[in-house]
C-alpha positions as CSV (number, residue, x, y, z in Angstrom):
1,M,-83.7,-163.2,225.8
2,P,-80.1,-161.1,227.0
3,V,-77.8,-163.2,229.1
4,Y,-76.4,-160.9,232.4
5,D,-73.9,-161.3,234.8
6,S,-74.6,-160.1,238.4
7,T,-71.1,-159.9,240.5
8,F,-72.3,-158.9,244.3
9,I,-70.3,-158.8,247.4
10,L,-71.9,-159.7,250.9
11,N,-70.9,-158.8,254.3
12,P,-68.9,-161.4,255.7
13,Q,-70.0,-160.8,259.1
14,L,-73.4,-162.6,258.4
15,E,-73.9,-166.1,259.6
16,E,-73.7,-168.8,257.0
17,G,-77.7,-169.2,256.7
18,G,-77.5,-165.8,256.4
19,L,-75.9,-165.6,253.2
20,D,-77.8,-168.3,251.9
21,T,-80.6,-166.5,252.0
22,R,-79.5,-163.5,250.1
23,I,-78.5,-165.3,247.5
24,K,-81.6,-167.6,247.6
25,D,-83.5,-164.1,247.2
26,A,-81.7,-162.9,244.7
27,V,-82.3,-166.3,242.4
28,D,-85.9,-166.0,243.4
29,L,-86.2,-162.0,242.5
30,I,-84.4,-163.3,239.1
31,N,-87.0,-166.1,238.4
32,A,-90.0,-164.2,239.7
33,N,-89.2,-161.6,237.0
34,G,-89.5,-164.0,234.0
35,G,-85.4,-164.5,233.9
36,K,-83.2,-167.8,234.4
37,V,-80.7,-168.9,236.3
38,I,-77.9,-170.3,234.1
39,K,-74.7,-170.5,236.5
40,E,-74.6,-169.9,240.2
41,N,-71.1,-169.4,241.1
42,R,-70.5,-168.7,245.2
43,M,-66.9,-168.0,245.0
44,G,-66.8,-167.6,249.2
45,M,-64.6,-165.4,251.0
46,R,-61.5,-163.0,249.2
47,R,-59.9,-160.3,250.2
48,M,-61.2,-157.2,249.2
49,A,-58.5,-154.6,247.0
50,Y,-59.7,-151.7,249.3
51,E,-61.4,-151.5,252.9
52,I,-65.5,-150.6,252.4
53,Q,-66.7,-150.4,255.4
54,K,-64.2,-150.9,257.6
55,L,-63.9,-154.3,255.8
56,T,-61.3,-156.0,254.2
57,Q,-63.2,-159.4,253.0
58,G,-65.9,-159.9,251.6
59,Y,-68.4,-163.4,250.3
60,Y,-68.3,-163.1,246.8
61,V,-71.0,-164.7,244.7
62,S,-71.5,-164.4,240.8
63,L,-75.1,-164.8,238.9
64,V,-75.0,-165.5,235.1
65,F,-78.8,-165.4,233.8
66,E,-81.5,-164.5,231.2
67,G,-83.5,-161.5,232.0
68,N,-85.3,-158.4,230.4
69,Q,-83.8,-154.7,231.9
70,G,-86.5,-154.6,234.5
71,T,-85.0,-158.0,235.8
72,V,-81.9,-156.0,236.1
73,T,-83.4,-152.8,237.7
74,E,-85.6,-154.8,240.3
75,L,-82.0,-157.1,241.0
76,E,-79.8,-153.8,241.1
77,R,-82.6,-152.1,243.3
78,K,-83.0,-155.0,245.8
79,F,-78.9,-154.6,246.2
80,R,-79.1,-151.1,247.1
81,L,-81.8,-151.5,250.0
82,D,-80.0,-154.5,251.4
83,E,-77.3,-153.1,253.8
84,S,-75.4,-156.6,254.1
85,C,-74.5,-156.0,250.1
86,L,-71.2,-154.2,250.2
87,R,-71.1,-154.0,246.3
88,F,-72.3,-155.2,243.2
89,L,-72.1,-154.8,239.3
90,T,-74.6,-156.7,236.6
91,C,-72.7,-156.6,233.3
92,H,-74.3,-157.6,229.6
93,F,-72.8,-160.9,229.1
94,Q,-72.6,-161.0,225.7
95,D,-69.9,-163.6,225.0
96,F,-72.0,-166.5,226.7
97,S,-75.3,-166.2,224.0
98,R,-73.0,-165.8,220.9
99,K,-71.3,-169.2,222.4
100,R,-74.7,-170.6,223.3
101,E,-76.1,-169.9,219.6
102,R,-72.9,-171.7,218.2
103,K,-73.5,-174.9,220.1
104,V,-76.8,-175.1,218.8
105,S,-75.9,-174.3,214.9
106,A,-72.8,-176.5,215.4
107,G,-75.4,-179.6,216.9
108,K,-77.4,-178.9,213.7
109,S,-74.0,-179.0,211.7
110,E,-72.8,-182.1,213.5
111,K,-75.9,-183.8,211.8
112,T,-75.4,-182.5,208.6
113,S,-72.0,-183.7,208.4
114,E,-73.0,-187.0,209.1
115,I,-75.0,-187.6,206.8
116,K,-72.0,-186.0,204.4
117,T,-69.4,-188.4,205.7
118,E,-71.5,-191.6,204.6
119,A,-71.5,-190.6,201.0
120,K,-68.3,-189.5,200.5
121,T,-65.7,-192.0,199.1
122,E,-62.1,-192.3,199.9
123,V,-59.7,-190.7,197.9
124,P,-56.3,-191.8,198.0
125,T,-53.0,-189.3,199.5
126,E,-50.3,-188.3,197.4
127,A,-47.1,-189.7,198.8
128,P,-44.8,-187.5,200.6
129,T,-42.6,-185.7,198.7
130,E,-38.7,-186.0,199.8
131,A,-37.7,-182.5,201.5
132,K,-35.1,-180.9,199.3
133,P,-31.7,-179.7,200.3
134,D,-31.3,-176.2,201.3
135,N,-28.7,-174.2,199.1
136,D,-28.0,-171.8,201.5
137,P,-25.4,-171.7,203.4
138,P,-25.4,-171.4,207.6
139,P,-25.6,-168.6,209.4
140,Q,-22.2,-167.0,210.2
141,Q,-21.4,-167.1,214.4
142,V,-20.5,-163.6,215.3
143,E,-18.0,-163.8,217.5
144,E,-18.2,-161.5,220.6
145,K,-14.7,-159.1,221.2
146,T,-14.1,-158.8,224.9
147,P,-11.7,-155.7,225.8
148,A,-8.1,-156.6,226.6
149,P,-7.3,-156.0,229.8
150,E,-5.1,-152.7,230.4
151,T,-1.8,-153.1,232.1
152,S,0.3,-150.2,233.4
153,A,3.7,-151.2,231.5
154,P,4.6,-153.5,228.7
155,E,6.2,-157.2,230.0
156,S,9.1,-156.1,228.6
157,E,9.4,-152.6,230.5
158,K,8.8,-154.8,233.8
159,G,11.5,-157.2,233.2
160,Q,14.2,-154.2,233.0
161,E,13.1,-152.6,236.3
């Protein structure tokens, strides 16, 4: 199943019980449509980049879940109908599914590598070679030339005045 990340902003003026109810409803909707919530991240109150409905802060929540397109459609429909949801964004989360596949395949390869290491014999390593001196001359330092201060008259003329 594809993995999705749905982030939504709830009205901060809701009571704590109202926030929990909205989040629980979203999780239940995902589970009811054949999905599975992998990670729930309640980021809390944050300042928004711009004012929405005369509000400058919102309660941010992010849900990473497995589901099909029907689950995403139903979840977004719920967000549109809920007046306490200020904004939402659902993205197909490709990297997460690839990481899970790598972990599963890495778990299998660890078992096979253990078998290979038991049968492997130690090979003596070569002695470290001495570092060869570098025949290149050291780089030359560049001297910064500062302009001489300008004087109105040479010192020999100053004594004559």
